[in-house]
C-alpha angles and dihedrals in degrees: 000000000000094000093048091047091050091052092050091047092051091049091049091049091051091050091049090050092051090049092050091047092050090049091050091050090049092050089051091051091049091050092048091047092049091047092051090049092049092049091048091049091049091049089047093050091046090051090048091050093047096048112019116103087189092072092048091051099043112029119083112250100168132019119201115176107315094335124101118204126196126216087259091053090051092048088054092056093041094054092043090051092050092051091047090053093047091050092049093051092046092052095045101038104032111183091008094057094099089063090057098046133072124254116271091212097065130056112262090233088064095052122083116230098179116031093195098052099028091235112160128218089252089055092050096049091042091055091050093046093050092048088056090048090051094055093045090048090055092051092045093050090049091050092051091048093051106089090192094058126089125172106256119245087239090064092049088051089049090054091052090047092051091056091044091051091054091049090051090048091053089052093046093049098039090142088065101033124040092201145348089269089052091054098049091045090055091047102040109015141297096271103051125110134181094271092053093045093051091050092050092044092052091050092052094046092048093050095045095042091053094050088052090047090055093047091050093047095072115098131188134192123234089251091053091051092049092048094048092050092048090052092050104030092121089068098034102045117094118239123204116199147136126242144162134180125244101209124224115230112265114257118203116211096212090062091070131068097216139027090243092056090047092051092047090053091050091050091050092050090049092049091051091052090048092051090048093050091047090050092050093047091052091059095051115097102153139025090256088055089054093050091049093047092050091049092048093050096048116006093183103047093037102035092117118059089221091062092076096040118099135173113189139153114254092253088064097053099087128207104296104069098352095094092051090050097044105036100050138054109243137188128219108282100028111145134200141165124224129190122227130174097278104030144322130293124225108210129193117194117220110165148331119223121202091200091238097153135095122264116244133228126202146155126220146186109216122208106190123204115233114266117261115192115214089203088069089067129072097233098033117218091355093056112113089221091056092048092049093048090048092051090049092051091048093049092051092050091048092052091053091045093050090053093051092043090055091050088050095050094042089051092058100273091254129151088246091054091050090052090049093054094046098079096063101026115033126095090191114113094196111112109264090349085271122155116186132188095013115186138182089239124104088219096061133040098314118177129208110292093248091057093042092054090053096045094052098038115129113268095023108155136182113278095033114135136184142168108238129187118214127191091223102056119359130251126359124194098204129195117192113220099180148266127296136186122338114272093231089057091046091053094046092049091048093050094045091047093050091049093049091045091051089050089052090050091050090051094059116106112264114248126204121202113242115198120210130198090266088066085082088069092069117113098231 
């Protein structure tokens, strides 16, 4: 019995071993199968992340306030910000702009913007773009929270028009863009489509329209405007004066052994300039004396009497002679000197204007004379050839202007007739040739002096018209529409409105950008 039992036990043990081994093999196969599936899923997701535009357009990459932005949204603002910066530098730096901008042949993330911090151009533009998104998100959240605000139909129409304009641009420049989608991808990023663009455009319009709605909502009484101007007239009044700078001699630091010696030399140069300016000022009794003294001191910088003449609001005067001009009542001919870092100013007071006059409104047809470049002539503006060419260009412009002016007068000399003649005759790029809220102030809608003198002449009345020649442009057929509010009230209203608007901006809830993993799907 025992032997038979032992054999049966051994057989049973062998069967149990085989069963356990088979189960272990099955478990291994299941683990391998699951692992393969997981790897395949991971690879699939990675491929999807790498290639799917859907994820870029749909998944939240950045949250600011209550607004969720996708990677495509971020790319839109990044590209817009980059173009804004390029345009700004091009306008400010002209021919030197290329030295201030990154290369277009290398990714921005590979180019260093700040050598000290290691910040790349992509970092710099990203920071600017996100700051713009933050501000818009604040406005957008405020608009959505305001139960009394609805996006105006005009803004919805503007959104549609913006999209339409881009479609028309794609058609007009078909040699550059194969389609509308091709155009917007090159402008805003490779993954954008019309649906995404429309959503972003509506967000931007809603935010900006609401901020404008708030700014326009403030109202002020005439008494409030008068009181504000009176309290701030030093900064708002316009000061007309003459000035020129008596320069201190240049002091080179490497010429001195110690900082104290260098500073002493600078002080001595400044004192000499001050003494010279004081001596010049003492000899000036009239405005003609001032013009002559400026010419004698620097015949190049001050060769034209207009070079020393300025007319600025008090807020533009700065800290050197501004306090003297603003804080005291002066009479025509008062003179002072004022030190600055490289010399001393000589200043001659002419007048102070409280802006108590009405703003003007006009339309014009502009007939420009052809450009004649003095640099094309050996002796510049003194060259007989230049003068002859200038006179010829002026005569041709006058002939054109005379013909249009006759048509205008023969047609009744009305505003409608002027508008009718603009399309085929005016060189003015201003919409409808309309100029509103014209002042005498350099800081706000100032016209050429010849036109200004006519607009603000005594007895000027709506419907008056005139052909006026200006040295700057050519011939202007001007139609006077009328006068509006007083400029002093306009300035007070503008200042108060800006202050109240700034207070509203400061009252908005702060928003902090929160980046999500999908932020990695951005292009830059």
